[in-house]
N, C-alpha and C positions, 0 to 999 in steps of 0.2 A: 220119210214126210210129206210124202203126198198122200198114202194113206192117210193122214191125220187131219191132213186139210177138206180130204172129202169126208172124212167122217166129220168134221163141224160144221160140214155144207148138210152132209145129212141131217147132224144136228137140231141145226138152223130150220130147214127144209119141215121138221117133225114139231117145233114151236111154233110155226107159224099156221101150223095145221092142225093146229090148238091141243095138241095132246101135252099131257099133263109135265112137266118139265121133269120130275121123276125117272118118267117112267121113259122118259125119252131119252135120258142120260144115259141111263140102264140098257135102253135096246142098241145103243150107237155105241156103248160100251164094252157089253158081254158079244154083241155082232161084231168087233171091230178087233176086239182082241183074240180070239179064237181065229179071225182071218189072217190075224199078223203070226199067232202060232201055227198055222196051219204051212200057208203061202211065204212066210218070209223064216222061219226057222224048220220049218219040214216036220214038223210036230204033228203028226195025224191023228193024235186022240186032241188038236184043239179046242173040240167042243167040250169034248169034257172039263180040259183045265181054265173052261171059260166058266160055265155051268158051276164045278166048285170055289170058283171063285164068287160066285154070288153068296152063298153059303156062310165063305168067311170073310167077306167085307159084310155082311148082315151081321154077323154073327160079332165082331172086332169092335162096329161101332156100337152094336147096341151095348156091350163093357165097355166103351172108351173111358174113360175117369176124365178126361179133361172135356169132353161134352154133358157129365154128370151137374155141371150148373144150368145148361140148356133148362131142364124142367125146374128146378128151383127156382130161377130167376120168372119163368113165365109162372108162376103162380104167386111169385111176391106181387108180382103187375097186379095180377087179376085179383089179390085180395087188399089193394090199394086201393081199382077199381070200385069192388067192393064198398069199401070203408067212404069211398064219396068224397075222397081227398081231393079233388081236381075241382069242383066249385069251391072248398074253401082257401084252395092257392090261388087260384083266380081272385076270390075274395082279397086274400091277403095282398096278393103284387097290387090288388086296383087301390089300394086303401093309401101307398105309399105312392102308387106313379099318375092315381085316374085323373087326377086335379090337372096334370097339362092337357098341351096340346098332343092330341095321338096318343094319349095315356093308356085310354083300356088297351088300342095296339100295341103299348111297350110293355102293359100287365100282363098280357095273351104273349107275346115272346117269352119273359120270364117265367110265366107260372107254367107253359110247355117246356120249358128248359127244366122247369122244375118236377114236373111231372113224371118228362121222361126219361130224370135219373132215375127212380123207383121201378118206372115201368117198363123198360128198352122195348119197346115198339113204336114206331115210328106214326103206323094204319092207327094202331092203338089212341095215340096222345093226337092225334090232327081229328080223328071220330069225336073221341071222348070231349077233348075242348073245342070243338067247334059246338055244341049243345049246351055248353058254358058260357063261352064268351059270346056269341053274334048275337041272343037275345040284349044284352049291356052293349054291345056296342050300335045296335040298330036302336038301340032304345034313346043315344044319344047322336043318330042320325049322322052314322060314319058309310061310307060309301063302301059299297060291298063290294070293290076289289083293293080296297087295303085291309078292312075288316077278314075276309078270307085269304088272301095274302097271306097275309100275319100267321095265322092257322094253319095253314096247309106250310108254310115253311117255318115255322115252332114246331112242327110234328116231325119234324126233319131231324132234329135234336135227341130224337127217341135211338138211334144207331149210334151217336157217337159218345153221347156222354154215359160215362161205364153206370151199369150194367148191359151190354150191349150185346145181341148173341151175334148179329155178323161180325164183333169183333173175336167173340167166342171160335165160330167159324175159320175165320181167318187164321186163328193161332193152331186150327187143329192141323189145318191145310198144310202151313209151313211150320208147322211146328217149333212157334212159336211162346214165350211166356204169359200166359193170357191175365195174370197177374199186373202186369208189366203193358202189355196192351190198357186194361183197364185204366191206370195212372195215367198211361202215354197220352187218353184222349182226353182227360178234363183240362187239361189248358186250350185244348184248339175248341171244344166245347165254351168256355167260357169267353172263348172272342168269337164264338160263332151268336154265341145270343148279344153281347156288345156289336158288334158289326150291323145286326137284325135289327137293334132298337136304334143304332146310325141311322140305316135305308127306312127304317118308319119317320124319322126324324128329319133324314131331307123331304121323304114324302110330302109329308106335314107342311114343312117351312113350302113347298113349292105351290101344294096345295091345301091351302089352311080349312078348309069344309071339306076333306077327304075326315077329315079326324077331328072335330070339338073338344076344348077340356071338358071335361068332366066335372063332379063334385069333388072338392076337395074332405078330407077325410078327418078328424081330431084323432090327436095325437091318441085319446083312450079309443077312438075307435081302430085306428091302426095295435095299440094293445091288446084287443080284443081277436084281430083277423090273425095277428102271429101267433097267442095265446092257440089256435082250433089247429094249427100246423107246427108245431112242434114236435111233435112228433115224428112227424114224417122228415121232418130235419134231423130229427136226433138219430133217427134209421139208417141214411144216408149217411150220417158219418159215422156210423159203427161201421157198416157196412167196410165203406171207402176207408176206413182208418184202421181199420183193422188189416183190408190187401196191404196200403201201405204202409203201416207199422212193423210186416211180417209179423203181425201176433195170429191169422187165417191166411188160410188156401183160400182161393177164391172158391173154392166150392165150399167150404166149411163158410166162408162167408154169405156167399148164395143160400144156405140153409138157415144161417142164423138170418138174413133178409128176410125169409120167407116168414119163419115162425115171426119177427118182430112184425109182419106185416098180420098174418094171423089173430094175434091178440088185439095189435089195434084195433081190424074189424069186428072182433068179437067184444071187445070194452066197446066200443062207438053203436054196439048193438044193431048191428047191421047186417049181421053173416047168420040167418036162420040154418036150420041143416036142409031146407032142398035149395037155398045159395048156396051151401056148401058142398052140396053136391055138384049143381053144376057147373061152381068153380071148379072144383077137380075135374070133372068132364071137361071142360070148356079147355083146361092146362094139358091132359093127356092128350087130347085132339091135334092142340098146335104142335104139341110136343113128338108125335108122330109126324105130321106132313114136315117138321125140320128133317127128321130122322131120315124119312124116307130121299128129302131129295138132298142127303149128306151121303147118302146110301148110294144112290146114282151118278152123283158127283163123283166119288171116289173110285166107284167103277168105270166111268168116264176118263177118268183122273189115269186109273193104272191101263187103260188102252193108250190113250196119246205118249205117255213115259215109255211102254213099252214100242209105242212107235217109231217114239225117237225125236219128238218133235219139242222138247223143251229143250234138249241137247242141241238139236239142228239151228235152230233158232237162237243160242247164244251162240255158236260157233260164228255164223252167219251175221251175228252185230258185232262179232267183236272182230272176227276182219275185215267189217267194212272199217275200223277204226274210227268211229263216232267218238264224237265228245258223249259222255257220260250224261250230262245234262240234257243232252238232246234228243238222247233216248228215253230218257222221263220226261219228258217235253210231250214223245210222240205216245209215249203208253197213256198219258193223261189224256190227247187227243181221242184216241181209241173208246177209253171209257167214257169221251161228252158224247162221242154218237153212238155208243151202243146204249148210254141211257135216253137217248131219243127211241126207244124202239124195243129195250127189255128192262124189267125189274130189279130191284138192289142185291135179290139173294141170288137171282139167276147169274150177276155179271160178273159176283162173287165166286159162285163157285166156278163158273166156265170157265174164267180168266187168269186167275191166282198158282192154280195151278202149270199155268204155261209159261207165267208173265215172272212168278216168285225167284226160280232160279237164275234167270239171266240176271234181276236184280240185286241175288246175291253176288257172281261173278261177278259185276262190274263193281262190288265194295260199297253199297250201302246199304243201310242200316235195315233191318225188316219191320223193327216196330215201327220206325220213320214211315218205310213203302207201305204196310198195314195204313196207318193214323192217314194218308194223302190217297187209298184207295177209298175209305170210307168218305171222307169230305166230297170223294168224284161222285160215290155211291149216293150218297146226300141229294149232291145237285141235281142227279138222277129222278129223284122221287119229283120235281118237283118244273124236267122241261119237258116241254110241247113234242115229240104230240102223245107221249105215254101218259108221262109225270103220274103216278101210282097216288101219290099224297092229294093230288088233283083231284083225280078220281072217286078216292076213298070223303072226298069234303063234298062233294057235287051230290054224291047217292044222297047224304045226311041233310047238304041244302039245295034241295032239286028248285027250287025257285030261283038261282043266281044261275047266270051263262056261265057257261065250259070257260067262254070268252075273256070272261070277266075273272073270271078265278085267274086264269093263266096271266093276264097283265099284272093280275093285283100283287102274283108273285114275282114280277119282272124285276122291281127294286132290289128285292133279297135272293134274284136268283144272281146281280150281278154283286153284289155284295158276297156272296158264297165265291164268284170269284174270285173277288179280292181276298180272301180267304183263302184260299187254296193256294193262290201266287206266293201266297205269305207264309205258307209252309212246306210251300215247293223249295223257295231259296232260303229259308230259315231253319232250317232242320232240328234246330238248339228247340224251338217251339213246344216238341213233339216229347224229345228226349233227354230235358232238363231235367222232369220230374223222375221218370225211371232211373235215369241215372245217379239220381242219392239216394236209390233204398235197393240198386242192385250194387 
């Protein structure tokens, strides 16, 4: 176990030294694996085994069927972005909600949830919706705190509402059914939207000038606005309905979603040959980056498994006789602390291989734990001092102070904590829908 802790310390040192995460995990994983083979197991060919592991892991990860959904869902999100549906989703939400106090912020949260349902990326959702929603909220004199906070927090929904790349990675690490994970994320995602809307309502109740009411749309205008987004709603229903009903596997659903998004962008005359090439290149780059991270994580995971850290941790915790719920509370606390210094994918790749054997040994459902982990990860996206979504928003809105954005996300951060406690204490929220199809 000591060598595992040394490995973690070396990994954190490399991360803080700004070594790319994939390289850092791969270097520590390979060196640690070779050391354990030679010193602990007396294998003189430890380095040969470690180097062979690189080729084997790279080959198996590249051919992993469970990871084949990643490039397809990324491609689907890129096509949706090219189709310009983000602005139409916002316009439709605003048509129904904009006349309320804080209505534009409410519309931002709803449109972020809808866009993330087909985009799957928190950062992309935050960056895209900031360009769409911020001008309207400034037009109606919304405070920069409420406006930027609703965008940054709404963007976090992208890693929970399916399709979610993080849920795919979690499913691969824990060998959990990805389709069931997608289904399990629906209800917590909807609760997240409701809680964020409640946070907006409380904010404007306490400070009415922060979110003045906008103009009321007529029913004819609402119908026109909804008509512009019915295709995206249909695409989401087809993808998730196919998975839920068992008609499609997640990979088949991803292929259908990517194809549907392509034809939507094509029929809207938004996709020139040049834009198509740029979309495909962007998808390849994002996919390669994620696969590289996963390969590094598997190398590091093989090292800590060989060193016996998960087993030692499980035996130590079980030997203490701690209540299982207090173990979960401790794990949540660790994630909240890590969220202050690490971004979401780093947290998943570093911690899940260590924690999930312990959680499984204590009798907890891995689907429930996966949703719990993703919700905690959502919180990390708006938690200072890192708060990746906050920095993405700052790069898009350079005239808004960083302190203003962090102050603006505080009500949403509190709403997330309440939702986290609700999901932790009522597992049925995450498990009721998967239980209906399994």
